[in-house]
N, C-alpha and C positions, 0 to 999 in steps of 0.2 A: 864707235863703230855702229852701222845700222843693224837691227836685229830682224829675225825671220818670226812672225807670228803664226802659231798652228791653232786652229780651232776645230771642234769636233761636234757635229750635231746640232743643238740649238746654239752652243757656243759660237759656231761658224757663222750663224745669222747674225749674232749680236756683235760679233768682231767687224763685220762687214759694214753694218749700220754705223757702228762707232767710227769706221775709217771715213765713210762718205761724210759724216758729220764733222770729221776734224781733218780735212784733206793736208793742211800745212804740217800739222805733226807728224802725220804718217809720211808725207814726203821728206821730212827732214830726219826720222828717225827709224822707219820701216823699208826694208829692202822687199819683202814679200808677204804676202797674206795667203797661208795654205789653209784652205777649208775641206775638211774631211767629212763626207757624209752629211753634209749640212742641211738644216731644214729651211733652205733658201726659199722655197714656195710654201713653206708649211708642210703639214702631213693630213691627209684625211683622218688619221688617229686623233687628231687633236678634237675634232668634233665629236667623234665616237666615245673617247675615253672620258670627255666632260660631259657627255649624255648618260644613256642608260645601259650601255654596254651590251645590250641583247645581242646583236649580231656578232659580237666578239665571243660571247658565251656560247653561241652556236658554233662558232668556228673551234672552239674547244671540245664539244661534245663528240664522242665517239673514241677519243683516244685518252686513257687513264693518265698518263704523263702530263697532256696539255691540259686535261681538266683540273687536276690537282694544282697545277701551276696557276692557272686563271682563278680557281677558288681562293687559294691562298693570297694573290695577289689583290682581289677584290675585296676580302676581308680587311687586309692590312690598309688599303687605300680607303675604304669607308670609316673606319674607326681613328686612323690616325694620320694620313697623309693628304685627304682632300682638301683640309684648309691651307695647306703649304704649297701644293701643287697645281691648285685650281687656276691662279694666275699664269702660272707656267705652261699649262695646258692649253688655255684660252690664247697665249701668245704664239703657239704653233698651229693654230686654226688655219686652214687653207685661206679663207676669206680675210682674215686678219693680217696674216703674213703678206698678202698680195696688196691689199689695201695700204700696210706700211711701205712697202717697196715702191708702190704708185706715189705715194706722197714724197718720198725721197727722190724718186726719179725727176718729178716736175719740180720740186725745190732746189735740187743740187746737180742739174745736169753736168756742170763744170767739173765739179767734184768727181763725179762717175767717170768723166773722160779722163781726168787726170790720175786715177787709180787703176784703170782697165788692164795696164799691163803689169800691175804688181799682184794681180789676184789669180790664184790658181786652185783648180776644183779636184779633188779626189773622190770619185763617187764608186759606188758599188751595187751588186745584186747578187742573190745567191738562190739556189734550189731549196724549196721549202724543207724538204727531208733532211738536207745537211744543216740547217740553222740550229743553233742552241735552241733548247726546248722551249724556254719563256719566249722566243721571237716567233716560233712556229704558230703560235696562236694569233698574234698580230700579223705575221707574214702571210697566214693563209687567207686572213681576211682582205688583207691587201691584194694579194694575187687574184683574188676571187673577183673582186669589185674593180680594180684599178690596173693592174699589170705588174711588172718587175719591180721588186723592192728588195731592201737590206734586212726586212723585218720590221723596220719602223718608218723609213722613208722610201717613197717611190724615186728609183733612178732619175727619173726626169725631172723631180722636183729639188734634186741636190744641186742644181746650178742655176744662175741667172744669165740670160742669154746676152744681156746688154754689157755685161761687165765680166773681165777675165775670161780664161780658157782651161778646158781640161787638161791636168797634169797626167791623170790616169783614170781609166775605169775598169773597175776589177770585176772580174766574173768569179764568183768562188767566196765572196766575203760578205757576211752579215754585218750588222750595226755595231757589233762588239768586236768583231775579229781584228780590225786594224788599229784599236787601241786599248784593248783590255785583254788580261791573260786569262788562262783556265783558272777556275772552271767555268767562267761566265762564257769565254769562248772555246770553241772546240779545236781552234788551230794553234799550232805550236808558235813559240815566240820568234822563230825565224821569218814568219810573215810580217811581224811588226819591224823586225830589223830590216827587213827588205823595203818596207814601205819608207822607213827613215832614209835607207841607201838611195833610193829614187830620188826623193826630196831634194838630198844633197847634191846629187848628180845634175838634176835638171836646174838648179839655181846655178850651180858652177857654170853650165853651159850657156845659160842665158847671160851671165855676168861676162862671159868671153865674146859676146858678139858685139 
């Protein structure tokens, strides 16, 4: 039986890149690729987090909870995580993500055409004050400089126009709400159940066409 692959965040982008590079395998084994809140066009946060973090620090100022979250994250990152996540941060830089996709688009146009009906996006955005505290820092910066986001990714950057279609655009879900439970997400588990139910229903509907 063919399987349904579901990716989230950076995993969404990596799943799509793998699919484009291996179209025969995906044709034979994968029924659909569901990409949730994906870093399809990268995120401006890639550049900011890999840099000085000065603007993010300003975003956190004035709010004790946000400032505490930022200071803790900054301390841990500086002393423990930077060697591990530097490559990952660079891979979601907007410029590198777009360059990578452009290269695939030129090298594998037939693969993209073969897969376009198997790719589905679930995108989201949420009001800043309703986001979980850790995402309010990054969400404030994104909203201020770029527009609607889920706290990590701009809504417009969560899909690629050349391949696939939107399955759902959720108003009221941050980057954790559709995949992660409390306390990281503020939403009850019924939201995640509803997301799963929607995926199953839409795939069943497509199968009957």
